C-alpha positions in Angstrom: 22.4 -11.1 -11.9 20.0 -8.3 -13.4 16.7 -8.4 -12.0 13.8 -7.7 -14.4 10.2 -7.2 -13.8 7.5 -9.6 -15.2 6.0 -6.8 -16.9 6.9 -3.1 -17.3 4.7 -0.4 -19.1 5.2 3.4 -19.6 2.3 5.9 -20.1 2.0 9.6 -20.6 -0.7 10.6 -18.1 -2.7 12.9 -20.4 -3.1 10.0 -23.0 -3.9 7.4 -20.5 -6.7 9.5 -18.9 -8.1 10.2 -22.2 -7.9 6.7 -23.7 -8.9 4.7 -20.6 -11.1 7.0 -18.3 -11.6 5.5 -14.9 -14.9 3.6 -14.7 -16.8 4.3 -11.7 -19.9 2.4 -10.5 -20.7 4.5 -7.7 -22.3 8.1 -7.7 -20.3 9.2 -4.6 -17.0 8.1 -6.5 -18.0 10.0 -9.5 -18.5 13.1 -7.2 -14.9 12.8 -6.1 -13.6 12.5 -9.3 -15.3 15.6 -10.5 -13.7 17.5 -7.4 -10.3 15.5 -8.5 -10.8 17.4 -11.8 -12.0 20.7 -10.8 -8.5 22.2 -10.0 -7.7 22.8 -13.6 -4.5 21.2 -13.2 -3.8 18.9 -16.3 -3.3 15.4 -16.0 0.4 15.2 -16.7 3.7 13.3 -16.1 5.2 9.9 -16.9 3.7 6.7 -15.2 5.8 3.6 -14.9 4.2 0.3 -14.0 5.9 -2.9 -13.2 5.0 -6.4 -11.8 7.8 -8.3 -10.1 8.4 -12.0 -9.5 8.9 -13.3 -5.9 12.6 -12.9 -4.5 14.7 -15.4 -2.7 15.1 -14.6 0.9 18.6 -14.0 2.4 19.9 -16.4 4.8 20.8 -14.1 7.7 19.3 -10.8 9.2 21.3 -8.0 8.5 21.5 -4.7 10.6 18.0 -3.3 11.6 16.8 -0.3 9.5 15.1 3.0 10.7 11.5 2.7 11.6 9.6 5.9 12.1 6.2 5.4 13.8 3.4 8.3 13.1 0.0 8.8 14.3 -2.7 9.1 11.7 -3.2 8.0 8.1 -1.0 8.5 5.0 -0.4 12.4 4.2 1.9 11.7 1.1 4.3 14.6 2.1 7.6 14.6 0.2 10.5 13.4 1.8 12.4 16.1 3.6 15.8 14.9 1.9 15.9 15.1 -2.0 18.2 11.8 -2.2 15.2 10.0 -0.3 12.5 8.4 -2.6 9.3 7.6 -1.0 6.9 4.8 -1.7 3.2 4.5 -0.1 1.6 0.7 0.3 -1.6 -0.2 -1.4 -2.9 -2.9 0.6 -3.9 -4.7 -2.3 -6.5 -7.5 -3.4 -4.7 -10.2 -5.7 -6.3 -8.6 -8.4 -5.0 -5.2 -8.6 -7.5 -2.1 -7.6 -10.3 -4.5 -8.5 -13.0 -2.7 -6.5 -11.7 0.8 -7.4 -15.0 1.9 -9.1 -17.4 0.4 -6.5 -19.2 2.1 -3.5 -16.4 0.5 -1.0 -13.9 2.8 0.4 -11.1 1.0 2.2 -7.6 1.5 2.0 -7.0 0.3 -1.5 -10.2 2.1 -3.0 -9.4 5.4 -1.2 -6.0 5.5 -2.6 -7.3 5.0 -6.2 -10.0 7.8 -5.4 -7.3 10.2 -4.5 -4.9 9.2 -7.4 -7.6 8.5 -9.8 -5.5 7.7 -12.8 -4.6 4.5 -10.9 -8.2 3.4 -12.3 -7.1 4.4 -15.8 -3.7 2.3 -15.4 -5.8 -0.6 -14.8 -8.1 -0.5 -17.6 -5.2 0.0 -19.8 -3.6 -3.1 -18.5 -6.7 -5.1 -19.1 -7.1 -3.5 -22.6 -3.4 -4.2 -23.4 -3.7 -8.1 -22.3 -1.4 -7.7 -19.6 -2.2 -9.6 -16.0 -2.8 -6.9 -13.3 -2.5 -9.2 -10.4 -0.5 -9.1 -7.2 -0.6 -12.9 -6.7 0.1 -15.3 -9.5 -1.7 -18.6 -10.6 0.4 -20.5 -8.0 -0.6 -18.5 -4.9 2.7 -16.7 -5.0 3.2 -12.8 -4.5 4.0 -10.7 -7.6 4.0 -7.2 -6.2 3.4 -3.9 -8.3 5.4 -0.5 -8.4 3.4 2.4 -10.0 5.7 5.4 -10.0 4.8 9.1 -10.9 1.0 9.2 -9.9 -0.7 12.5 -9.3 -2.6 12.7 -6.0 -5.5 14.9 -7.3 -7.4 15.2 -4.0 -7.7 14.4 -0.2 -10.5 12.6 1.3 -11.2 12.6 5.1 -12.9 9.6 5.8 -12.5 9.8 9.8 -15.3 10.3 11.9 -16.2 14.1 12.6 -19.2 15.2 14.5 -18.6 18.6 14.2 -18.6 18.3 10.2 -21.8 16.1 10.4 -20.0 12.9 10.0 -20.1 11.2 13.1 -19.7 7.7 11.6 -17.1 8.8 9.0 -16.8 7.7 5.1 -14.6 4.7 5.5 -15.6 1.3 4.2 -19.1 0.5 3.5 -20.2 3.9 4.9 -19.0 5.7 2.0 -21.5 4.5 -0.5 -24.4 5.2 1.7 -23.3 8.8 2.7 -25.4 11.9 1.3 -23.6 13.7 -1.5 -23.1 16.8 0.7 -21.0 14.9 3.2 -18.9 13.2 0.6 -18.2 16.7 -1.0 -17.5 18.5 2.1 -14.8 15.6 3.0 -13.2 16.0 -0.3 -10.6 18.8 -1.4 -8.8 19.2 -4.5 -5.1 19.5 -4.4 -3.6 22.7 -6.1 -1.3 21.7 -7.5 -1.4 17.8 -7.4 1.3 16.1 -5.5 3.3 13.0 -7.1 3.2 9.7 -5.2 4.8 6.5 -5.8 2.6 3.4 -5.0 3.7 -0.2 -4.0 0.8 -2.7 -4.0 1.1 -6.1 -2.3 -1.6 -8.5 -1.5 -1.6 -9.9 2.4 -3.1 -13.4 3.2 -6.8 -13.1 3.9 -9.5 -14.5 6.2 -7.4 -17.2 8.0 -8.6 -18.6 11.4 -6.6 -20.2 14.4 -2.9 -20.0 14.6 -0.7 -18.7 11.7 0.8 -21.7 9.7 4.5 -21.8 8.3 3.2 -21.4 4.9 1.2 -18.1 5.8 4.3 -16.6 7.6 6.4 -17.6 4.5 3.9 -16.0 2.2 3.6 -12.7 4.2 7.7 -12.4 4.4 8.2 -13.2 0.7 5.4 -10.9 -0.3 6.7 -7.9 1.6 10.5 -8.6 1.1 9.9 -8.9 -2.7 7.7 -5.7 -2.8 10.2 -3.7 -0.7 13.0 -4.7 -3.0 11.3 -3.7 -6.2 10.7 -0.6 -4.7 14.1 -0.1 -3.6 15.5 -1.0 -7.3 12.5 1.5 -8.8 13.9 4.3 -6.5 17.3 4.3 -8.6 15.2 4.9 -11.8 13.0 7.8 -10.1 16.3 9.4 -8.5 19.6 8.3 -9.8 21.2 9.8 -6.4 18.8 8.1 -4.4 20.5 7.2 -1.0 17.4 6.0 0.8 14.2 4.2 -0.1 11.4 4.9 2.3 8.3 2.9 2.4 5.2 4.3 4.3 3.1 1.5 5.6 0.5 0.6 8.3 -1.6 -2.3 9.6 -1.2 -4.3 6.1 -3.7 -6.9 5.6 -5.3 -6.3 9.2 -8.7 -4.7 8.3 -10.9 -6.4 5.7 -8.5 -9.5 5.6 -8.3 -10.3 9.6 -4.4 -10.4 9.9 -2.8 -10.0 13.3 -1.5 -6.6 13.7 1.5 -7.7 16.0 2.6 -10.3 13.6 2.2 -8.1 10.4 4.3 -5.4 11.8 7.1 -7.8 12.8 7.1 -9.3 9.3 7.1 -5.9 7.8 10.1 -4.7 10.0 12.1 -7.9 9.1 11.3 -7.5 5.4 12.6 -3.7 5.4 15.9 -4.8 6.9 16.1 -7.7 4.4 15.4 -5.2 1.5 17.5 -2.5 2.8 14.6 0.0 3.2 13.2 2.4 5.8 9.6 2.3 7.1 7.4 5.0 8.0 4.5 3.2 9.8 1.3 5.0 10.2 -0.7 3.7 13.3 -4.0 5.7 13.1 -4.6 6.3 16.8 -2.7 6.0 20.1 -3.8 2.4 20.7 -2.1 1.5 17.2 1.2 3.3 18.4 1.2 1.0 21.4 0.6 -1.9 19.3 3.6 -1.2 16.8 5.9 -0.2 19.5 5.4 -3.2 21.3 5.6 -5.5 18.1 8.9 -3.7 17.3 10.4 -4.5 20.8 9.4 -8.0 20.2 10.8 -8.0 16.8 14.3 -6.8 18.3 14.3 -10.0 20.5 13.1 -12.5 17.9 15.1 -11.2 14.9 18.7 -10.1 16.2 21.3 -9.1 13.7 23.1 -12.2 12.2 20.2 -14.7 13.1 19.2 -17.1 10.4 15.9 -16.0 8.9 14.6 -19.5 8.9 15.3 -19.6 12.8 13.4 -16.6 13.1 10.5 -17.9 11.2 10.7 -20.8 13.7 10.5 -18.5 16.7 7.5 -16.6 15.2 5.7 -20.1 14.9 6.6 -20.8 18.5 4.9 -17.9 19.5 1.7 -18.7 18.1 0.1 -15.8 16.6 -3.7 -16.0 16.1 -5.5 -14.3 13.4 -7.9 -11.7 14.0 -11.4 -10.9 12.5 -12.4 -9.0 9.5 -13.5 -5.3 10.2 -16.1 -5.9 7.7 -14.9 -3.1 5.1 
């Protein structure tokens, strides 16, 4: 069976940025864009957008795939092996890049600020009548892949007292920050690097114990997205031997998800889709959460187990929703 995306669109970057410039509604975002353009390097390359329909889950758990845990935030470094294609997760809203031009600077918006042509892509999709959504009208996942995106700048949103940013620039703090702090925290990349983006929406603002429907959705969304990235990898690199997904605590910030459960479900999705994960855990406490979750995953999802039995075991644990971090 040939798997085709719901939508696919291909753009030349130079034409895209000229025809559909990003629309910024925040002065600090405009400042970042000015820095992103300051290197003098042109917007160039071929950008491939695809939106994918939900995939059916395999019946049993395959052998585990490699999961590397790293401290910090996405660095977007190219893979060390030329046969590996890397993808970086966008912790998406159901409406793709919906708040990119606002004063907010959470993971989604930070990624667009550093890859500003993603804003142009959204404007083009809207103008052409395509539906830039990561969840369909039935509430089911439709992950989005975007390949060939220039990363034009790097923004350090972490707290840095020595640099005069004790509270950092993440979340709602970005819009309130003085122009000087934003400029000092942003550097152009010369030359720009190239990223591949995988946008998947997690469930949001739940409470109490996770339900069967919520766990089913997370697993379906991650499995579908990871599988889509694997398929697109072959179009990027015909000799691709490995697909590598860079992720983190997806859905565990503003959406209030449970870090342990979301780690376990991503590990299971990686195995089901046949991709490898690089898990960015931000700080030492985060590393501890991930490592504990992966040990729990090994107990709950051994090779050969029925996927439905694994879901039942996760329900028996009774994972609880967390609280939104307000960003």
